[in-house]
N, CA, C and O atoms as a CHARMM CRD file, in Angstrom:
* protein
*
  196
    1    1 UNK  N    -19.20900  11.87400 -12.79800 PROA 1      0.00000
    2    1 UNK  CA   -17.73300  11.60700 -13.46900 PROA 1      0.00000
    3    1 UNK  C    -17.33300  10.52100 -12.88400 PROA 1      0.00000
    4    1 UNK  O    -17.16800   9.51600 -13.57600 PROA 1      0.00000
    5    2 UNK  N    -17.11100  10.49000 -11.61300 PROA 2      0.00000
    6    2 UNK  CA   -16.97500   9.01900 -10.98700 PROA 2      0.00000
    7    2 UNK  C    -17.74800   8.05000 -11.23500 PROA 2      0.00000
    8    2 UNK  O    -17.29600   7.04400 -11.78100 PROA 2      0.00000
    9    3 UNK  N    -18.94900   8.14200 -10.92000 PROA 3      0.00000
   10    3 UNK  CA   -19.88500   7.00500 -11.94900 PROA 3      0.00000
   11    3 UNK  C    -19.59300   6.48700 -13.19700 PROA 3      0.00000
   12    3 UNK  O    -19.64200   5.29400 -13.49400 PROA 3      0.00000
   13    4 UNK  N    -19.29500   7.38300 -13.90700 PROA 4      0.00000
   14    4 UNK  CA   -18.79600   6.91300 -15.39400 PROA 4      0.00000
   15    4 UNK  C    -17.66500   6.26300 -15.41600 PROA 4      0.00000
   16    4 UNK  O    -17.65400   5.29000 -16.17000 PROA 4      0.00000
   17    5 UNK  N    -16.57100   6.51600 -14.74800 PROA 5      0.00000
   18    5 UNK  CA   -15.68700   5.44200 -14.52000 PROA 5      0.00000
   19    5 UNK  C    -15.55900   4.30100 -14.01900 PROA 5      0.00000
   20    5 UNK  O    -14.82200   3.41400 -14.44900 PROA 5      0.00000
   21    6 UNK  N    -16.62300   4.22200 -12.60100 PROA 6      0.00000
   22    6 UNK  CA   -17.04700   3.09600 -12.25400 PROA 6      0.00000
   23    6 UNK  C    -17.58900   2.20200 -13.32400 PROA 6      0.00000
   24    6 UNK  O    -17.15300   1.07500 -13.55900 PROA 6      0.00000
   25    7 UNK  N    -18.52100   2.75700 -13.92100 PROA 7      0.00000
   26    7 UNK  CA   -19.43200   1.90500 -14.77600 PROA 7      0.00000
   27    7 UNK  C    -18.62400   1.01700 -15.87700 PROA 7      0.00000
   28    7 UNK  O    -18.80400  -0.16500 -16.17300 PROA 7      0.00000
   29    8 UNK  N    -17.40800   2.21600 -16.53900 PROA 8      0.00000
   30    8 UNK  CA   -16.63400   1.56300 -17.73200 PROA 8      0.00000
   31    8 UNK  C    -15.61800   0.32000 -17.00300 PROA 8      0.00000
   32    8 UNK  O    -15.32700  -0.75000 -17.53700 PROA 8      0.00000
   33    9 UNK  N    -15.28000   0.68900 -15.94300 PROA 9      0.00000
   34    9 UNK  CA   -14.09900  -0.32100 -15.26100 PROA 9      0.00000
   35    9 UNK  C    -14.96700  -1.28700 -15.06700 PROA 9      0.00000
   36    9 UNK  O    -14.42700  -2.33400 -15.42300 PROA 9      0.00000
   37   10 UNK  N    -16.28900  -1.52300 -14.59400 PROA 10     0.00000
   38   10 UNK  CA   -16.92000  -2.68900 -14.35600 PROA 10     0.00000
   39   10 UNK  C    -17.42700  -3.58300 -15.54900 PROA 10     0.00000
   40   10 UNK  O    -17.38600  -4.81200 -15.60300 PROA 10     0.00000
   41   11 UNK  N    -17.86900  -2.78600 -16.40700 PROA 11     0.00000
   42   11 UNK  CA   -17.94000  -3.35100 -17.92600 PROA 11     0.00000
   43   11 UNK  C    -16.58600  -4.16400 -18.29500 PROA 11     0.00000
   44   11 UNK  O    -16.48400  -5.37600 -18.48800 PROA 11     0.00000
   45   12 UNK  N    -15.66600  -3.26300 -18.33900 PROA 12     0.00000
   46   12 UNK  CA   -14.24900  -3.92300 -18.87900 PROA 12     0.00000
   47   12 UNK  C    -13.99400  -5.10000 -17.98900 PROA 12     0.00000
   48   12 UNK  O    -13.36300  -6.04800 -18.45700 PROA 12     0.00000
   49   13 UNK  N    -14.43600  -5.13500 -16.70900 PROA 13     0.00000
   50   13 UNK  CA   -14.01900  -6.22100 -15.94900 PROA 13     0.00000
   51   13 UNK  C    -14.79200  -7.36900 -16.36800 PROA 13     0.00000
   52   13 UNK  O    -14.13300  -8.37600 -16.62800 PROA 13     0.00000
   53   14 UNK  N    -16.04500  -7.43300 -16.49000 PROA 14     0.00000
   54   14 UNK  CA   -17.01900  -8.30300 -16.92100 PROA 14     0.00000
   55   14 UNK  C    -16.71600  -8.74900 -18.25200 PROA 14     0.00000
   56   14 UNK  O    -17.02200  -9.90900 -18.52600 PROA 14     0.00000
   57   15 UNK  N    -16.19000  -8.06300 -19.09500 PROA 15     0.00000
   58   15 UNK  CA   -15.75900  -8.45500 -20.56300 PROA 15     0.00000
   59   15 UNK  C    -14.47500  -9.36500 -20.16900 PROA 15     0.00000
   60   15 UNK  O    -14.30000 -10.49100 -20.63400 PROA 15     0.00000
   61   16 UNK  N    -13.79400  -8.87100 -19.45400 PROA 16     0.00000
   62   16 UNK  CA   -12.60600  -9.37400 -19.38700 PROA 16     0.00000
   63   16 UNK  C    -12.74600 -10.97000 -18.68700 PROA 16     0.00000
   64   16 UNK  O    -12.40000 -11.98600 -19.28900 PROA 16     0.00000
   65   17 UNK  N    -13.12100 -10.95900 -17.78500 PROA 17     0.00000
   66   17 UNK  CA   -13.70300 -12.06500 -17.04100 PROA 17     0.00000
   67   17 UNK  C    -14.47600 -13.13500 -17.82300 PROA 17     0.00000
   68   17 UNK  O    -14.19400 -14.32800 -17.70500 PROA 17     0.00000
   69   18 UNK  N    -15.49000 -12.67500 -18.65000 PROA 18     0.00000
   70   18 UNK  CA   -16.22600 -13.78000 -18.99000 PROA 18     0.00000
   71   18 UNK  C    -16.01600 -13.79800 -20.43300 PROA 18     0.00000
   72   18 UNK  O    -16.05700 -14.94300 -20.88400 PROA 18     0.00000
   73   19 UNK  N    -15.75900 -12.69500 -21.47700 PROA 19     0.00000
   74   19 UNK  CA   -15.66800 -12.70200 -22.96200 PROA 19     0.00000
   75   19 UNK  C    -14.48800 -13.11100 -23.63900 PROA 19     0.00000
   76   19 UNK  O    -14.45500 -13.92300 -24.56400 PROA 19     0.00000
   77   20 UNK  N    -13.40400 -12.44000 -23.07900 PROA 20     0.00000
   78   20 UNK  CA   -12.16500 -12.65300 -23.29400 PROA 20     0.00000
   79   20 UNK  C    -11.41300 -12.54100 -22.03900 PROA 20     0.00000
   80   20 UNK  O    -11.23600 -11.53600 -21.34900 PROA 20     0.00000
   81   21 UNK  N    -10.96400 -13.85300 -21.84300 PROA 21     0.00000
   82   21 UNK  CA   -10.19800 -14.12300 -20.64600 PROA 21     0.00000
   83   21 UNK  C     -8.65400 -13.72900 -20.85800 PROA 21     0.00000
   84   21 UNK  O     -7.95800 -14.64000 -21.30600 PROA 21     0.00000
   85   22 UNK  N     -8.15200 -12.76300 -20.65600 PROA 22     0.00000
   86   22 UNK  CA    -6.67600 -12.62400 -20.72800 PROA 22     0.00000
   87   22 UNK  C     -5.88600 -12.79300 -19.93500 PROA 22     0.00000
   88   22 UNK  O     -4.88900 -13.48200 -20.15300 PROA 22     0.00000
   89   23 UNK  N     -6.08200 -12.31500 -19.01700 PROA 23     0.00000
   90   23 UNK  CA    -5.17200 -12.20900 -17.48500 PROA 23     0.00000
   91   23 UNK  C     -5.94400 -12.14800 -16.30500 PROA 23     0.00000
   92   23 UNK  O     -6.87500 -11.35400 -16.16900 PROA 23     0.00000
   93   24 UNK  N     -5.56600 -13.01400 -15.39200 PROA 24     0.00000
   94   24 UNK  CA    -6.20400 -12.78100 -14.16800 PROA 24     0.00000
   95   24 UNK  C     -5.63700 -11.53500 -13.45300 PROA 24     0.00000
   96   24 UNK  O     -6.52500 -10.70600 -13.25500 PROA 24     0.00000
   97   25 UNK  N     -4.77800 -11.26800 -13.14000 PROA 25     0.00000
   98   25 UNK  CA    -4.27500 -10.32100 -12.65300 PROA 25     0.00000
   99   25 UNK  C     -5.06200  -8.82300 -13.02000 PROA 25     0.00000
  100   25 UNK  O     -5.59400  -8.05000 -12.22300 PROA 25     0.00000
  101   26 UNK  N     -4.92500  -8.69100 -14.66400 PROA 26     0.00000
  102   26 UNK  CA    -5.58800  -7.54300 -14.97800 PROA 26     0.00000
  103   26 UNK  C     -6.91500  -7.34900 -14.86900 PROA 26     0.00000
  104   26 UNK  O     -7.34400  -6.19500 -14.87900 PROA 26     0.00000
  105   27 UNK  N     -7.72700  -8.37300 -14.75600 PROA 27     0.00000
  106   27 UNK  CA    -9.19700  -8.58600 -14.16300 PROA 27     0.00000
  107   27 UNK  C     -9.44100  -8.12400 -13.03100 PROA 27     0.00000
  108   27 UNK  O    -10.39700  -7.39500 -12.76700 PROA 27     0.00000
  109   28 UNK  N     -8.36000  -8.61500 -12.04400 PROA 28     0.00000
  110   28 UNK  CA    -8.59200  -8.11500 -10.72800 PROA 28     0.00000
  111   28 UNK  C     -8.22400  -6.83900 -10.37800 PROA 28     0.00000
  112   28 UNK  O     -8.85300  -6.29300  -9.47100 PROA 28     0.00000
  113   29 UNK  N     -7.23000  -6.20100 -10.98100 PROA 29     0.00000
  114   29 UNK  CA    -6.89000  -5.03000 -10.83500 PROA 29     0.00000
  115   29 UNK  C     -7.94700  -4.13900 -11.31200 PROA 29     0.00000
  116   29 UNK  O     -8.15100  -3.04500 -10.78400 PROA 29     0.00000
  117   30 UNK  N     -8.63900  -4.59700 -12.32600 PROA 30     0.00000
  118   30 UNK  CA    -9.73700  -3.52100 -13.02600 PROA 30     0.00000
  119   30 UNK  C    -10.71500  -3.61800 -11.82900 PROA 30     0.00000
  120   30 UNK  O    -10.95100  -2.58300 -11.20600 PROA 30     0.00000
  121   31 UNK  N    -11.34700  -4.86400 -11.42900 PROA 31     0.00000
  122   31 UNK  CA   -12.14400  -4.62200 -10.38500 PROA 31     0.00000
  123   31 UNK  C    -12.00300  -4.17500  -8.93600 PROA 31     0.00000
  124   31 UNK  O    -12.91400  -3.91700  -8.14900 PROA 31     0.00000
  125   32 UNK  N    -10.63500  -4.13000  -8.72500 PROA 32     0.00000
  126   32 UNK  CA   -10.14900  -3.22800  -7.51300 PROA 32     0.00000
  127   32 UNK  C    -10.54200  -1.69200  -7.77200 PROA 32     0.00000
  128   32 UNK  O    -11.14300  -0.96000  -6.98600 PROA 32     0.00000
  129   33 UNK  N    -10.13100  -1.41400  -8.87900 PROA 33     0.00000
  130   33 UNK  CA   -10.19300   0.17000  -8.93900 PROA 33     0.00000
  131   33 UNK  C    -11.54200   0.36300  -9.35500 PROA 33     0.00000
  132   33 UNK  O    -11.96100   1.51900  -9.30300 PROA 33     0.00000
  133   34 UNK  N    -12.30300  -0.53100  -9.75500 PROA 34     0.00000
  134   34 UNK  CA   -13.82200   0.12600  -9.69400 PROA 34     0.00000
  135   34 UNK  C    -14.31600   0.43200  -8.44000 PROA 34     0.00000
  136   34 UNK  O    -14.99200   1.41200  -8.12900 PROA 34     0.00000
  137   35 UNK  N    -13.83900  -0.69500  -7.57300 PROA 35     0.00000
  138   35 UNK  CA   -14.25800  -0.73000  -6.13900 PROA 35     0.00000
  139   35 UNK  C    -13.78800   0.61400  -5.54600 PROA 35     0.00000
  140   35 UNK  O    -14.57700   1.49600  -5.20800 PROA 35     0.00000
  141   36 UNK  N    -12.62200   0.69600  -5.45800 PROA 36     0.00000
  142   36 UNK  CA   -12.11400   1.86200  -5.08900 PROA 36     0.00000
  143   36 UNK  C    -12.86200   3.38600  -5.36700 PROA 36     0.00000
  144   36 UNK  O    -13.25700   4.21500  -4.54700 PROA 36     0.00000
  145   37 UNK  N    -12.88700   3.40300  -6.74100 PROA 37     0.00000
  146   37 UNK  CA   -13.89100   4.64300  -7.30200 PROA 37     0.00000
  147   37 UNK  C    -15.17700   4.43200  -6.75400 PROA 37     0.00000
  148   37 UNK  O    -15.77800   5.42800  -6.35100 PROA 37     0.00000
  149   38 UNK  N    -15.61600   3.51900  -6.67900 PROA 38     0.00000
  150   38 UNK  CA   -17.30800   3.51200  -5.88800 PROA 38     0.00000
  151   38 UNK  C    -16.94500   3.85500  -4.46500 PROA 38     0.00000
  152   38 UNK  O    -17.67700   4.73800  -4.01800 PROA 38     0.00000
  153   39 UNK  N    -16.24100   3.51900  -3.81600 PROA 39     0.00000
  154   39 UNK  CA   -15.94000   3.76400  -2.34400 PROA 39     0.00000
  155   39 UNK  C    -15.79600   5.39300  -2.24400 PROA 39     0.00000
  156   39 UNK  O    -16.41200   6.14700  -1.49000 PROA 39     0.00000
  157   40 UNK  N    -14.97100   5.66200  -3.06000 PROA 40     0.00000
  158   40 UNK  CA   -14.46600   7.38400  -3.03100 PROA 40     0.00000
  159   40 UNK  C    -15.73200   7.99800  -3.24200 PROA 40     0.00000
  160   40 UNK  O    -16.01500   8.81700  -2.36700 PROA 40     0.00000
  161   41 UNK  N    -16.56800   7.85200  -4.13000 PROA 41     0.00000
  162   41 UNK  CA   -17.64200   8.63000  -4.53900 PROA 41     0.00000
  163   41 UNK  C    -18.67900   8.37700  -3.54300 PROA 41     0.00000
  164   41 UNK  O    -19.45800   9.31900  -3.40100 PROA 41     0.00000
  165   42 UNK  N    -18.90600   7.28700  -2.77200 PROA 42     0.00000
  166   42 UNK  CA   -19.83900   7.24600  -1.59400 PROA 42     0.00000
  167   42 UNK  C    -19.13000   7.95000  -0.57600 PROA 42     0.00000
  168   42 UNK  O    -19.88600   8.63600   0.11300 PROA 42     0.00000
  169   43 UNK  N    -18.12000   7.99800  -0.30600 PROA 43     0.00000
  170   43 UNK  CA   -17.45400   8.80400   0.91500 PROA 43     0.00000
  171   43 UNK  C    -17.46200  10.27900   1.04900 PROA 43     0.00000
  172   43 UNK  O    -17.46700  10.94400   2.08400 PROA 43     0.00000
  173   44 UNK  N    -17.46400  10.76500  -0.49300 PROA 44     0.00000
  174   44 UNK  CA   -17.07200  12.05200  -0.78800 PROA 44     0.00000
  175   44 UNK  C    -18.55400  12.50500  -0.74700 PROA 44     0.00000
  176   44 UNK  O    -18.84500  13.44600  -0.00800 PROA 44     0.00000
  177   45 UNK  N    -19.35800  11.99600  -1.37100 PROA 45     0.00000
  178   45 UNK  CA   -21.00800  12.30200  -1.38700 PROA 45     0.00000
  179   45 UNK  C    -20.95100  13.59100  -2.31000 PROA 45     0.00000
  180   45 UNK  O    -20.01700  13.86200  -3.06500 PROA 45     0.00000
  181   46 UNK  N    -22.24500  14.43400  -2.10400 PROA 46     0.00000
  182   46 UNK  CA   -22.47300  15.36000  -2.88100 PROA 46     0.00000
  183   46 UNK  C    -21.75400  16.61300  -1.97000 PROA 46     0.00000
  184   46 UNK  O    -22.02600  16.73400  -0.77600 PROA 46     0.00000
  185   47 UNK  N    -20.97400  17.36800  -2.54300 PROA 47     0.00000
  186   47 UNK  CA   -20.59500  18.48500  -1.68500 PROA 47     0.00000
  187   47 UNK  C    -21.61500  19.95600  -2.32800 PROA 47     0.00000
  188   47 UNK  O    -21.71300  20.39900  -3.47300 PROA 47     0.00000
  189   48 UNK  N    -22.32100  20.44800  -0.89100 PROA 48     0.00000
  190   48 UNK  CA   -22.83500  22.02600  -1.41400 PROA 48     0.00000
  191   48 UNK  C    -22.03800  22.85000  -1.53000 PROA 48     0.00000
  192   48 UNK  O    -21.07900  22.80900  -0.76000 PROA 48     0.00000
  193   49 UNK  N    -22.11600  23.87700  -2.49500 PROA 49     0.00000
  194   49 UNK  CA   -21.44100  25.19100  -2.60300 PROA 49     0.00000
  195   49 UNK  C    -21.63700  26.13000  -1.78800 PROA 49     0.00000
  196   49 UNK  O    -21.04800  27.20200  -1.92700 PROA 49     0.00000
């Protein structure tokens, strides 16, 4: 689930940065959110039941 969100945010960031330059702050916000999701996913890891 988190990997899907990370990939979606990363693709949106790439589109916003290179294809449709809308606003600098929005692009960087998407990048920060994607990195935070990635870090959360790496730190939490896979939990055994």
